[in-house]
Z-matrix of the N, CA and C atoms (Angstrom, degrees):
N
C 1 1.453
C 2 1.520 1 110.15
N 3 1.305 2 114.45 1 161.32
C 4 1.457 3 121.47 2 178.92
C 5 1.528 4 109.68 3 -60.68
N 6 1.304 5 117.49 4 125.94
C 7 1.470 6 121.19 5 -177.08
C 8 1.523 7 112.85 6 -71.02
N 9 1.320 8 118.22 7 -19.07
C 10 1.460 9 121.78 8 -179.70
C 11 1.527 10 112.06 9 -93.68
N 12 1.315 11 117.29 10 7.42
C 13 1.453 12 121.65 11 -176.50
C 14 1.524 13 111.05 12 -71.06
N 15 1.330 14 115.69 13 139.07
C 16 1.462 15 121.81 14 175.33
C 17 1.520 16 108.98 15 -124.06
N 18 1.299 17 115.73 16 144.90
C 19 1.459 18 121.08 17 177.47
C 20 1.531 19 109.01 18 -67.12
N 21 1.340 20 118.16 19 129.24
C 22 1.462 21 120.30 20 179.66
C 23 1.536 22 113.37 21 -71.12
N 24 1.311 23 117.55 22 -15.46
C 25 1.465 24 121.06 23 -179.24
C 26 1.527 25 112.78 24 -87.79
N 27 1.350 26 116.54 25 -46.34
C 28 1.466 27 118.83 26 -173.13
C 29 1.528 28 113.78 27 -124.45
N 30 1.339 29 117.40 28 -7.35
C 31 1.457 30 120.63 29 -178.68
C 32 1.518 31 113.68 30 83.05
N 33 1.329 32 117.28 31 4.59
C 34 1.464 33 121.37 32 179.74
C 35 1.519 34 111.98 33 -61.79
N 36 1.325 35 115.69 34 152.92
C 37 1.462 36 120.98 35 -178.37
C 38 1.522 37 112.90 36 -121.40
N 39 1.322 38 117.61 37 7.64
C 40 1.462 39 121.00 38 179.27
C 41 1.521 40 108.88 39 -115.49
N 42 1.345 41 114.75 40 135.25
C 43 1.453 42 120.71 41 -174.72
C 44 1.522 43 110.68 42 -132.96
N 45 1.309 44 115.71 43 147.97
C 46 1.453 45 122.58 44 174.12
C 47 1.515 46 108.83 45 -118.49
N 48 1.329 47 116.09 46 174.32
C 49 1.459 48 121.09 47 178.64
C 50 1.514 49 109.49 48 -118.47
N 51 1.324 50 115.19 49 144.43
C 52 1.452 51 121.94 50 174.29
C 53 1.517 52 108.45 51 -134.72
N 54 1.324 53 117.08 52 166.03
C 55 1.460 54 120.62 53 -176.81
C 56 1.521 55 110.44 54 -130.31
N 57 1.327 56 115.59 55 127.26
C 58 1.460 57 121.78 56 169.38
C 59 1.520 58 106.40 57 -94.52
N 60 1.306 59 117.45 58 132.49
C 61 1.463 60 119.64 59 179.45
C 62 1.519 61 109.09 60 -151.41
N 63 1.316 62 116.40 61 -171.54
C 64 1.461 63 120.15 62 -179.19
C 65 1.510 64 110.74 63 68.91
N 66 1.314 65 117.46 64 -127.47
C 67 1.464 66 121.13 65 -178.86
C 68 1.520 67 112.34 66 -67.17
N 69 1.321 68 117.31 67 -15.90
C 70 1.462 69 120.93 68 179.45
C 71 1.528 70 112.03 69 -89.04
N 72 1.326 71 118.08 70 10.03
C 73 1.464 72 121.25 71 -178.93
C 74 1.525 73 110.75 72 -63.14
N 75 1.319 74 115.09 73 148.97
C 76 1.458 75 122.99 74 178.16
C 77 1.523 76 108.17 75 -94.01
N 78 1.334 77 116.99 76 127.76
C 79 1.462 78 121.69 77 -176.46
C 80 1.522 79 110.44 78 -115.55
N 81 1.349 80 117.71 79 140.81
C 82 1.457 81 120.57 80 176.74
C 83 1.530 82 110.89 81 -66.31
N 84 1.309 83 116.95 82 139.58
C 85 1.460 84 122.03 83 177.23
C 86 1.530 85 108.57 84 -67.90
N 87 1.308 86 116.76 85 131.64
C 88 1.458 87 121.49 86 176.52
C 89 1.520 88 115.05 87 86.17
N 90 1.307 89 119.05 88 -2.06
C 91 1.466 90 121.81 89 177.32
C 92 1.524 91 107.47 90 -110.78
N 93 1.312 92 115.28 91 90.37
C 94 1.457 93 121.15 92 -171.34
C 95 1.524 94 114.45 93 -65.12
N 96 1.312 95 118.05 94 -31.10
C 97 1.465 96 120.51 95 -175.13
C 98 1.529 97 113.57 96 -98.94
N 99 1.302 98 117.58 97 10.07
C 100 1.461 99 120.70 98 -179.64
C 101 1.527 100 110.58 99 -69.39
N 102 1.321 101 115.82 100 140.00
C 103 1.464 102 120.86 101 176.20
C 104 1.524 103 111.22 102 -77.88
N 105 1.308 104 116.84 103 -13.34
C 106 1.454 105 120.62 104 179.27
C 107 1.517 106 112.45 105 83.25
N 108 1.304 107 115.19 106 -174.95
C 109 1.453 108 122.40 107 -177.28
C 110 1.518 109 109.24 108 -134.38
N 111 1.314 110 115.68 109 142.75
C 112 1.454 111 119.35 110 170.75
C 113 1.521 112 108.83 111 -66.49
N 114 1.300 113 116.88 112 163.54
C 115 1.457 114 121.72 113 -179.48
C 116 1.523 115 108.37 114 -120.40
N 117 1.327 116 115.60 115 127.03
C 118 1.457 117 121.36 116 177.79
C 119 1.527 118 107.76 117 -95.91
N 120 1.327 119 116.42 118 127.34
C 121 1.462 120 121.60 119 179.06
C 122 1.526 121 109.20 120 -112.80
N 123 1.317 122 116.24 121 135.14
C 124 1.462 123 122.74 122 175.36
C 125 1.528 124 106.22 123 -100.36
N 126 1.325 125 116.01 124 119.96
C 127 1.461 126 122.26 125 -168.02
C 128 1.526 127 111.12 126 -121.70
N 129 1.326 128 116.40 127 135.60
C 130 1.463 129 121.31 128 173.74
C 131 1.529 130 107.88 129 -66.53
N 132 1.331 131 117.08 130 126.61
C 133 1.464 132 119.82 131 -177.82
C 134 1.528 133 112.40 132 -76.94
N 135 1.331 134 117.60 133 -12.72
C 136 1.467 135 120.56 134 178.78
C 137 1.523 136 112.48 135 -82.86
N 138 1.343 137 116.63 136 -46.65
C 139 1.468 138 119.14 137 -173.28
C 140 1.525 139 114.16 138 -121.80
N 141 1.340 140 118.11 139 -10.55
C 142 1.459 141 120.93 140 178.34
C 143 1.517 142 114.83 141 88.88
N 144 1.323 143 117.78 142 2.31
C 145 1.465 144 121.37 143 179.88
C 146 1.528 145 109.73 144 -63.38
N 147 1.327 146 117.05 145 133.02
C 148 1.466 147 121.24 146 178.73
C 149 1.522 148 108.27 147 -86.16
N 150 1.319 149 115.22 148 114.21
C 151 1.460 150 122.80 149 -176.25
C 152 1.525 151 111.17 150 -81.43
N 153 1.327 152 116.28 151 -39.26
C 154 1.465 153 120.91 152 -171.76
C 155 1.519 154 108.87 153 -153.23
N 156 1.332 155 115.55 154 145.08
C 157 1.461 156 120.94 155 172.83
C 158 1.522 157 107.55 156 -129.91
N 159 1.337 158 116.60 157 141.25
C 160 1.456 159 119.09 158 177.17
C 161 1.521 160 110.25 159 -147.10
N 162 1.341 161 114.99 160 151.22
C 163 1.460 162 121.22 161 179.21
C 164 1.521 163 109.74 162 -70.51
N 165 1.314 164 115.77 163 136.83
C 166 1.461 165 121.17 164 178.23
C 167 1.532 166 111.28 165 -71.69
N 168 1.331 167 116.90 166 -30.53
C 169 1.468 168 122.59 167 -179.91
C 170 1.533 169 109.73 168 -123.18
N 171 1.326 170 118.97 169 73.00
C 172 1.468 171 120.42 170 -175.81
C 173 1.527 172 113.92 171 -63.16
N 174 1.323 173 117.52 172 -23.54
C 175 1.467 174 120.57 173 -177.67
C 176 1.532 175 112.96 174 -63.81
N 177 1.327 176 118.86 175 -22.55
C 178 1.471 177 119.36 176 -178.51
C 179 1.525 178 112.51 177 -73.33
N 180 1.319 179 117.09 178 -9.42
C 181 1.462 180 120.68 179 -179.29
C 182 1.529 181 112.81 180 -93.95
N 183 1.334 182 117.43 181 -1.91
C 184 1.463 183 120.98 182 178.03
C 185 1.519 184 109.91 183 -73.39
N 186 1.327 185 115.72 184 140.51
C 187 1.463 186 120.63 185 174.75
C 188 1.520 187 108.83 186 -75.81
N 189 1.315 188 116.35 187 135.19
C 190 1.466 189 120.69 188 175.78
C 191 1.516 190 107.48 189 -95.78
N 192 1.312 191 116.00 190 116.07
C 193 1.469 192 120.43 191 -177.97
C 194 1.494 193 110.65 192 -117.39
């Protein structure tokens, strides 16, 4: 993450990572049999504000042509 990033809620500059998985998995639209991807959240360690979320497996969202 950007080292100059500040939390918009509290101004904190330290962040941790957490993972949403299981039933909270992100699934591609139109791909019925996809197992989905876990979601990585970047969290302010001072107030808990989620700064950024990203798919753990972004390649599953590519269209196969």
